[in-house]
Each structure stands twice: as C-alpha cells, then as structure tokens.
C-alpha positions in Angstrom: 46.0 18.8 18.2 43.3 20.2 15.9 40.3 18.2 17.0 38.0 20.1 14.6 40.1 19.1 11.7 40.3 15.5 12.7 36.5 15.4 13.2 36.0 17.0 9.8 38.2 14.6 8.0 36.7 11.5 9.7 33.2 12.7 9.0 34.0 13.5 5.3 35.5 10.1 4.8 32.5 8.4 6.6 29.8 10.1 4.5 31.8 9.7 1.3 32.1 5.9 1.9 28.4 5.6 2.6 27.4 7.6 -0.5 29.7 5.6 -2.7 28.7 2.2 -1.2 24.9 2.5 -1.1 24.2 5.2 -3.6 20.9 7.2 -3.6 17.5 5.9 -4.5 15.9 8.0 -7.2 12.2 8.9 -7.0 9.5 8.4 -9.6 10.0 11.8 -11.1 13.7 11.1 -11.7 13.8 7.4 -12.5 10.5 7.0 -14.3 7.8 4.5 -13.4 4.1 4.2 -12.5 2.0 6.3 -10.2 -1.4 5.3 -8.8 -3.9 7.0 -6.6 -6.3 4.4 -5.1 -9.5 4.7 -3.2 -10.4 1.9 -0.7 -14.1 1.1 -0.8 -14.6 1.3 2.9 -18.4 1.2 2.5 -18.0 -2.3 1.1 -15.6 -3.2 3.9 -18.3 -2.9 6.6 -20.9 -4.3 4.2 -18.7 -7.5 4.0 -18.6 -7.5 7.8 -22.4 -7.3 8.0 -22.7 -10.2 5.6 -20.2 -12.3 7.5 -22.0 -11.7 10.9 -25.4 -12.3 9.2 -24.2 -15.7 8.1 -22.8 -16.5 11.6 -26.2 -15.6 13.1 -27.9 -17.8 10.4 -25.7 -20.7 11.3 -26.4 -20.4 15.0 -30.1 -20.1 14.4 -30.1 -23.3 12.2 -28.0 -25.1 14.8 -30.2 -24.1 17.8 -33.7 -24.0 16.3 -33.4 -25.5 12.8 -34.7 -22.2 11.3 -33.3 -19.9 8.5 -35.3 -16.7 9.2 -32.4 -14.3 8.8 -32.3 -11.5 6.2 -29.6 -9.0 5.4 -30.5 -5.6 3.9 -27.7 -3.1 3.7 -26.3 -2.5 7.2 -29.2 -4.2 8.9 -29.7 -7.8 9.9 -33.3 -9.1 10.4 -33.6 -12.1 12.7 -36.8 -14.1 13.2 -38.1 -13.2 16.6 -37.3 -15.9 19.2 -36.8 -14.3 22.6 -33.9 -16.4 23.9 -32.1 -16.2 20.6 -32.5 -12.4 20.3 -30.8 -12.1 23.8 -28.1 -14.4 22.5 -27.4 -12.2 19.5 -27.3 -9.1 21.7 -24.7 -10.7 23.9 -22.6 -12.4 21.2 -22.5 -9.5 18.7 -22.2 -6.3 20.6 -21.1 -4.3 17.5 -24.7 -4.5 16.4 -27.3 -2.3 18.1 -30.8 -3.7 18.6 -33.3 -1.4 16.8 -36.6 -3.0 17.8 -39.1 -5.2 15.9 -40.6 -5.1 12.4 -43.4 -7.1 11.0 -43.4 -8.2 7.3 -44.0 -11.4 5.3 -46.4 -12.6 8.0 -43.5 -12.8 10.6 -41.9 -10.6 13.3 -38.2 -9.8 12.9 -35.8 -8.3 15.4 -33.7 -5.6 13.7 -30.0 -5.2 14.3 -27.9 -2.4 12.9 -24.1 -1.9 12.9 -23.1 0.8 15.4 -21.5 4.0 14.0 -18.4 3.7 16.2 -17.8 0.1 14.9 -18.4 1.2 11.3 -15.7 3.9 11.6 -13.3 1.4 13.2 -13.9 -1.0 10.4 -13.3 1.7 7.8 -10.0 2.8 9.5 -8.9 -0.8 9.8 -9.7 -1.6 6.2 -7.5 1.2 4.9 -4.6 0.2 7.2 -4.9 -3.5 6.1 -5.1 -2.4 2.4 -1.9 -0.5 2.8 -0.2 -3.5 4.4 -1.5 -5.9 1.7 -0.5 -3.7 -1.2 3.0 -3.3 0.3 3.3 -7.0 0.7 2.2 -7.6 -2.9 4.7 -5.1 -4.3 7.4 -6.8 -2.3 6.3 -10.2 -3.6 6.7 -9.0 -7.2 10.2 -7.6 -6.5 9.5 -4.0 -7.3 12.5 -2.0 -6.2 12.3 1.0 -4.0 8.5 1.6 -4.0 6.8 4.4 -2.2 3.4 3.4 -0.7 1.7 5.7 1.7 -1.8 6.8 2.9 -3.3 10.0 1.5 -6.3 11.5 3.2 -9.1 9.4 4.7 -9.4 6.4 2.4 -6.8 6.9 -0.4 -3.5 5.2 -0.9 -0.7 6.5 -3.2 1.5 3.9 -4.9 4.7 5.0 -6.7 6.7 2.3 -8.5 10.0 3.6 -9.9 11.2 1.6 -12.8 7.8 -0.1 -13.5 6.8 1.2 -16.9 4.0 -1.4 -17.5 1.0 0.2 -15.7 -1.5 -2.6 -16.7 0.6 -5.3 -15.0 1.1 -3.0 -12.0 -2.7 -2.4 -11.8 -3.3 -6.1 -12.0 -1.0 -7.0 -9.1 -2.1 -4.1 -6.9 -5.9 -4.0 -7.5 -6.8 -7.7 -7.3 -9.1 -8.2 -4.3 -7.8 -11.8 -4.0 -10.6 -12.7 -1.7 -10.4 -16.5 -1.4 -13.6 -18.3 -0.2 -14.7 -21.9 0.2 -18.5 -22.0 -0.2 -20.9 -25.0 -0.4 -22.8 -25.4 -3.6 -26.6 -25.3 -2.9 -27.7 -28.4 -4.8 -30.5 -29.6 -2.5 -33.1 -27.7 -4.5 -33.5 -26.7 -8.1 -33.5 -23.0 -7.6 -33.1 -22.0 -11.3 -35.7 -24.4 -12.7 -38.5 -22.8 -14.8 -36.5 -19.7 -15.7 -36.1 -18.9 -19.4 -32.7 -17.5 -20.3 -32.1 -14.7 -22.9 -30.6 -15.2 -26.3 -27.0 -16.3 -26.2 -27.4 -18.0 -22.8 -28.3 -21.7 -22.6 -29.8 -23.9 -20.0 -28.7 -27.4 -19.0 -29.3 -29.9 -16.2 -26.9 -32.1 -14.1 -27.3 -34.6 -11.3 -25.8 -33.2 -8.0 -26.5 -34.3 -4.4 -29.0 -36.8 -5.7 -31.1 -34.1 -7.4 -31.4 -32.9 -10.9 -30.2 -29.3 -10.9 -30.7 -26.7 -13.6 -27.9 -24.2 -14.5 -27.2 -21.7 -17.2 -24.1 -21.4 -19.4 -22.7 -19.4 -22.2 -19.7 -19.3 -24.6 -16.9 -16.9 -23.7 -18.0 -14.4 -26.4 -21.4 -14.1 -24.6 -19.9 -14.0 -21.0 -21.1 -10.4 -20.6 -24.7 -11.5 -21.4 -24.5 -14.3 -18.9 -23.2 -11.9 -16.2 -26.1 -9.4 -16.8 -28.6 -12.2 -16.7 -27.1 -13.6 -13.4 -27.8 -10.1 -11.8 -31.5 -10.7 -12.3 -31.5 -14.2 -10.6 -31.2 -13.0 -7.0 -35.0 -13.0 -6.5 -35.2 -16.7 -7.3 -32.5 -18.1 -5.0 -33.9 -17.1 -1.5 -30.9 -15.2 -0.2 -28.3 -17.5 -1.8 -25.6 -16.3 -4.3 -25.4 -17.0 -8.0 -21.8 -16.8 -9.3 -20.2 -17.6 -12.6 -17.3 -20.1 -13.0 -15.5 -21.9 -15.8 -17.4 -24.9 -17.2 -16.1 -28.4 -17.8 -15.2 -27.6 -21.4 -12.7 -24.9 -22.6 -14.4 -21.6 -23.5 -17.6 -22.2 -21.6 -18.8 -20.5 -18.4 -21.7 -21.6 -16.2 -23.6 -20.6 -13.1 -23.4 -22.0 -9.5 -25.9 -21.4 -6.7 -23.8 -21.0 -3.5 -24.4 -20.6 0.2 -25.0 -16.9 1.1 -21.6 -16.5 2.8 -18.3 -18.3 2.9 -17.6 -21.1 5.4 -13.8 -20.6 5.1 -11.8 -17.7 3.7 -8.2 -16.9 2.7 -7.7 -15.3 6.1 -6.6 -18.7 7.3 -4.1 -19.1 4.4 -0.6 -20.0 5.4 1.1 -20.5 2.0 0.4 -20.8 -1.7 2.7 -22.5 -4.2 2.7 -23.4 -7.9 2.7 -27.0 -8.9 2.5 -28.9 -12.3 -0.1 -31.5 -13.0 1.9 -34.6 -14.2 -1.1 -35.7 -16.4 -2.2 -32.5 -18.1 1.1 -30.7 -17.7 -0.8 -27.6 -16.6 0.1 -25.5 -13.6 -2.1 -25.2 -10.6 -1.8 -23.5 -7.2 -1.6 -25.6 -4.0 -2.7 -23.7 -0.8 -2.1 -24.7 2.8 -4.1 -23.4 5.7 -2.9 -22.6 9.2 -3.9 -24.8 12.2 -7.2 -23.1 12.8 -8.1 -23.0 9.2 -7.2 -26.8 8.9 -9.6 -27.6 11.7 -12.4 -25.6 10.1 -11.7 -27.2 6.7 -11.7 -30.7 8.3 -15.0 -30.0 10.0 -16.5 -28.6 6.9 -15.6 -31.5 4.7 -16.6 -34.2 7.3 -20.1 -32.7 7.7 -20.7 -32.3 3.9 -19.5 -35.5 2.3 -21.2 -35.9 -1.1 -21.7 -32.2 -1.6 -19.8 -29.9 -3.8 -17.4 -27.3 -2.3 -16.8 -24.3 -4.5 -13.4 -22.6 -4.4 -14.2 -18.9 -5.1 -11.6 -16.3 -5.9 -12.6 -12.6 -6.4 -16.3 -13.6 -6.9 -15.6 -16.2 -9.5 -15.9 -20.0 -9.1 -12.6 -21.6 -10.1 -13.7 -25.2 -9.3 -16.4 -27.0 -7.4 -15.2 -30.5 -6.6 -17.3 -33.1 -4.8 -16.3 -33.8 -1.2 -15.5 -37.5 -1.3 -14.3 -37.8 2.3 -13.1 -35.8 5.3 -10.0 -33.8 4.4 -7.4 -33.4 7.1 -4.2 -31.4 7.0 -5.7 -28.2 5.5 -4.3 -28.5 1.9 -6.4 -27.8 -1.2 -5.7 -26.9 -4.8 -6.9 -24.3 -7.2 -7.1 -25.3 -10.9 -8.2 -23.0 -13.6 -6.3 -23.7 -16.8 -3.6 -21.2 -15.8 -0.5 -20.2 -17.7 2.6 -20.6 -15.6 2.9 -16.8 -15.3 -0.8 -16.5 -14.1 -0.3 -19.3 -11.6 2.8 -17.6 -10.2 1.0 -14.3 -10.0 -2.0 -15.8 -8.3 0.2 -17.6 -5.7 2.1 -14.4 -4.9 -1.1 -12.4 -4.5 -2.6 -15.1 -2.2 0.5 -15.2 -0.1 0.4 -11.4 0.3 -3.2 -11.6 1.4 -6.6 -10.4 0.3 -7.6 -6.8 0.3 -10.2 -6.1 3.0 -12.2 -4.2 0.5 -12.0 -3.5 -3.3 -9.9 -0.5 -4.4 -10.7 1.9 -7.2 -8.0 3.5 -9.4 -8.9 7.2 -9.3 -5.7 8.4 -11.0 -2.8 6.8 -12.8 0.1 8.0 -14.8 3.3 6.7 -16.2 6.5 8.8 -16.1 8.9 7.7 -18.8 12.6 7.1 -18.0 13.5 9.8 -20.6 11.4 12.3 -18.6 13.3 11.3 -15.5 16.6 11.7 -17.2 15.5 15.1 -18.6 14.5 16.2 -15.0 17.9 15.1 -13.7 19.7 16.9 -16.5 17.9 20.1 -16.1 18.1 19.9 -12.3 21.8 19.3 -12.4 22.3 22.1 -14.9 20.3 24.6 -12.8 22.2 23.5 -9.6 25.6 23.7 -11.3 24.9 27.0 -12.9 23.6 28.5 -9.6 26.7 27.1 -7.8 29.0 28.5 -10.4 27.5 32.0 -10.1 27.6 31.8 -6.2 31.2 30.6 -6.3 32.3 33.4 -8.6 30.6 36.0 -6.4 32.1 34.6 -3.2 35.6 34.5 -4.7 35.4 38.0 -6.1 33.8 39.6 -3.1 35.3 37.6 -0.1 38.5 36.4 -1.8 40.2 33.5 0.2 37.4 33.5 2.8 35.0 33.0 -0.1 37.1 29.9 -1.0 36.7 28.6 2.5 32.9 29.1 2.2 32.8 27.1 -1.1 34.7 24.2 0.5 32.1 24.3 3.3 29.4 24.0 0.7 31.1 20.9 -0.8 31.2 19.3 2.7 27.5 20.2 3.2 26.6 18.4 0.0 28.7 15.4 1.1 26.8 15.4 4.4 23.4 15.6 2.7 24.0 12.8 0.2 25.7 10.6 2.8 22.7 10.9 5.2 20.2 10.3 2.3 22.2 7.1 1.5 22.6 6.1 5.1 18.8 6.2 5.8 17.8 4.8 2.4 15.8 8.0 1.6 14.5 8.6 -2.0 15.7 11.6 -3.9 13.0 13.4 -5.9 12.9 16.6 -7.9 11.5 18.6 -4.9 14.4 17.1 -2.9 16.8 18.6 -5.4 15.1 21.9 -5.0 15.6 21.6 -1.2 19.3 20.8 -1.6 19.7 23.9 -3.9 18.0 26.0 -1.2 20.3 24.7 1.5 23.4 25.4 -0.6 22.2 29.0 -0.5 21.7 28.7 3.3 25.2 27.4 3.8 26.7 30.4 1.9 24.3 32.7 3.7 25.6 31.4 7.1 29.2 32.2 6.0 28.3 35.6 4.7 26.8 36.5 8.2 30.0 35.4 9.8 32.3 37.1 7.3 30.4 40.4 7.7 30.8 40.2 11.5 34.5 39.6 11.0 34.8 42.7 8.7 33.0 44.8 11.4 35.6 43.6 14.0 38.5 44.4 11.6 37.1 47.9 11.1 37.3 48.3 14.9 41.1 47.8 14.4 41.2 44.4 16.0 43.9 42.0 14.7 42.8 39.3 12.3 42.7 36.2 14.6 40.6 37.9 17.4 38.3 39.4 14.7 37.7 35.9 13.3 36.9 34.4 16.7 34.6 37.3 17.6 32.9 37.2 14.2 32.1 33.5 14.6 30.9 34.0 18.2 28.6 36.9 17.3 27.4 35.4 14.1 26.3 32.1 15.6 23.3 33.6 17.4 21.8 34.9 14.2 22.6 31.7 12.3 20.9 29.5 15.0 17.8 31.7 15.1 17.4 31.8 11.4 18.0 28.1 10.9 15.9 26.9 13.8 12.8 28.7 12.4 13.3 27.0 9.1 14.0 23.6 10.8 10.7 23.9 12.7 8.8 24.6 9.5 10.5 21.6 7.8 9.5 19.3 10.7 5.9 20.3 10.5 5.9 19.9 6.7 7.4 16.4 7.1 4.8 15.5 9.8 1.7 16.6 7.9 2.8 16.4 4.3 2.8 13.4 1.9 4.9 12.1 -0.9 7.2 14.6 -2.6 6.3 17.3 0.0 7.8 15.1 2.7 10.8 14.4 0.5 11.3 18.2 0.3 11.0 18.6 4.0 13.5 15.7 4.7 16.1 17.2 2.4 15.6 20.6 3.8 16.1 19.2 7.3 19.3 17.4 6.3 20.4 20.6 4.5 20.0 22.7 7.6 22.1 20.3 9.6 24.5 20.1 6.7 24.7 23.9 6.6 25.9 23.9 10.2 28.4 21.2 9.4 29.7 23.1 6.3 29.7 26.6 7.6 30.7 26.1 11.2 33.1 23.1 11.1 34.4 22.9 7.5 34.7 26.6 6.7 36.2 27.4 10.1 38.8 24.6 9.6 39.8 25.9 6.2 40.0 29.5 7.5 42.3 28.4 10.4 44.4 26.5 7.9 44.7 29.5 5.6 45.4 31.8 8.6 48.3 29.8 9.8 49.9 30.0 6.4 49.1 33.7 6.1 47.0 33.1 3.0 43.7 34.3 4.6 42.0 37.4 3.2 38.5 38.9 3.5 
C-alpha cells in the first residue's frame, strides 16, 4: 500500500476543502480601505492620573480637616502641611514620592511627585488599553477583518479593509469617550464681575439658592466662547469651566464644575439607545456596575438639590438637578441626537473610553480599484513567472519536470489552505513571498534531479538512482530551507504589519515546499516510474 500517495491525496482534499469553504482574507493593499497611524498621548495619560489622585487627596483632606489646600501643577501635587495627613498621603499613595516642603502664598505645602517607574508603567498601560479599546470599537461597528497592532513605543496602526469613508472611521476610532459625572459648583458666583468679549453674552440663573453668572454664545460664535473660557481658569480657584449645550437650540453656555470627576465611565456596564415618547428624540441610557451604582447612590444622596453634570469628552451634555437619592445605577444622556449619533455614542461607550487622547499622525485611503489593480498585476506577474518556469522544467527535465510542476501546485494548495485555516490576511508582500516559495519548491526539485542525474552517470539503474538522489539531496534542501525559515521567524517576531505578513507566507511557503517537492513530486515520480513514463 502506497502510504505516501494516500497521505498526499487526503492532505490535498483537506486543504482544498478549507480553501474553498473559508476563502482568504484580503489585506488593505488588495481590498482597499483606510489606514491610520495613531499616537497615544501617554503624557496626558499620567497627567490624568495625577489629577485623579489629587482630587482623591483633596476629598480626604476635606473629610478629615475640612480644608481644601491642595494644588496640582503638572506632575506635582502640593498638599497643605498637616503632619498626620502628610504621613497618611505617603502611606496611601506610594506611587508619589515625597519631595519636601515649599512655602508660597503665606502657607507651607508638602510636595509629592509621580515616580518615574510609575510614570513608565502608566504610559505602557495606556497604550495597551488604547489598543484594546480601539479593537473593541472597531468590532462594535462591524468592520470586517481589521488589522490593529502596536507600532513602536506609543503608536498604533489601524487598517480597515473595505472602509472607504476615512472621516467616519476617524470619528469612531479617535473619540476619547471619557464619561464623567461632575458636580456643578453653584455655591459661589465664580464668574461674577467678568466682562465677556464681543459675541459672548452674560446671564444669571438661580442655582443652589444662589444667583450664578454664566456666559453663553450662539453656535456661530462657539469658537469665541471656547477661547474666552481658556482665560477663566484664574477666576475659579482650581475648578473647571466647561462648555455645554444651553436650554435653547443653537446656544452654548458655561458651567463651573468640580476639579475632577466623582464617577467615570470606568464603572459603565452597558449603554443603549432609547426614544423619548414625548419629544420623539433618541437618547442614551447607561447602566453602571455594582460598584459604580454604589458610588452613584452615595453621590446623589449627599448632594440632593445640587446639579450633577454629565460630561463626555470634556463637554457638558446635561446638568440635571439631583431631586433625590438615585439607586440602581441608571442614568440617561440627552443631547438632541440623531438616531445615528445616539447609536454611535452608545457603541463607543460600550467599547470603553480611551485612557488618553490619540493623534492621527498619518492617514490614507486605498481605493478598491487600486486593490484590484494590485491583484491583477500580482496575478499576471505570478502566472507569467510560473509559465516560464514550467516551460523551462518541461524542456530541460522532461517528465521529471512535470512531476516538479505538480509539486508546485500542491505547494500552492498547502499555502492557501493554511492561510484560510488560520484566518491569515493576504497582502501584496504576502503574494511576493508566495512567488518566492514557488521558486524554492522548484529549486528543491532541481537539487534532487541533479543528484539523480549524477547517480545515473555512475551507471546505476533508474530506481536506485532516484532513491539515492532523494537521500543525498535532502541534506542540502534541509540546510538551505532551515536558514531561510530562521530568518522568517525573526522577521515575524520583530516585524509589523505587511512585513509580518511576508514572513508568515514565507514560513508557510517553506513548509509547503517540503510538502510539494518531497511528498507530491516523489509520489508523481513513483507513479510515472511504474508505468515506464519517467524521464530526466
């Protein structure tokens, strides 16, 4: 029983079925789509961490000593000097290093700075989290066969085959989607007595039992309002001034908010679109996990009568008054959405917030026609090369050359079947690797055929010459292919994107070359030999 022939046939059928059933994913350069190179702002990631810790220290100081002497400047946190409390901060926040004391504004402050080791850890974590969040967002929007991978220290490459609308893609990928619940500071009139520039107006409202001044502008002057808000930091004593939509359509206004969030989207469990039965406008209902629900319940129970702003990506979407304690951890975000905007917002919130903003350093769109042109030219080059090689093998090696060509066909079947089996993506460099391995398959056979000819010249009969030729040729083939395989493994390990695709196809091609030249070609040669049709 010819076990080699049985193995060959079963393998061929197996890979043919896989290839036909699953097909092969085409990469961006073949299918067309959008390409982005993103830079994660890791510097802002650890700045956000410093701000968060600073607010926690401030909350503890207010709780223990009813004081608010905490300042945040860059990576440093200045804490009003109370000996017991300073020791508490050292113990509870070990990622911050105590740097001694500084005296200013008629007070002594203890200085804490984020440790370098923790800063690097936050930077590394922010890139990893950004990679995960972007992958989740792309999955949420149903983009087929994306390629998302890290590139260098803080960059991420996103390839979206078939997505030819880069603006929509940028919108879904680049949104920070940082959701915060922040109390509105309406206990004092922080913005009273300030004169706004032309195009920005000033009004008053009753909030928290006080008359509060705020600024507003029409949508056409929103940029003027934004520039003016940047100058207000000095008047609000460490608080934040953010812009949100006003009560009337087309109007935007200011809100003075607590310096940091009391609750963030990190506790978000789900986000769904609902329709308002009265206004017939869509809104987003969010639900918090058990821990977030407890924080939300505590926050609302302690601040009945105050306004709680729902802030998304630095903009106030709404600031409803807390009428009573809210249990269950369910809230809504309303913002005069279209149904598409509401769905997009819900999907982005479900995928999670980016740990830090991302910048689009490079973007390009590959049209489907360019991909088709690449496929056409790649196929033409491959077929032309294969035709020339086939002609040479048939003329020079006769029927043994025919066996080598059959081995090449089995090699291609092996490569495409494995690509389909593992869900790998075929790119233009991958096609180049496949063309290279076709040559390697033929080269393997040439080594063996020349060995066979040498044995025939020694006047051995045909069958022993073939057996000795395969035996002697295998050592050379293994040495040559192993060195290439080692190089391909290192390229795959340290390369990125299309370079890794080339390495993967080259690796499969080397294995396929063994399959085609050793198993397939030998089986055909034995078949021809038995029927006395073999010639070399």
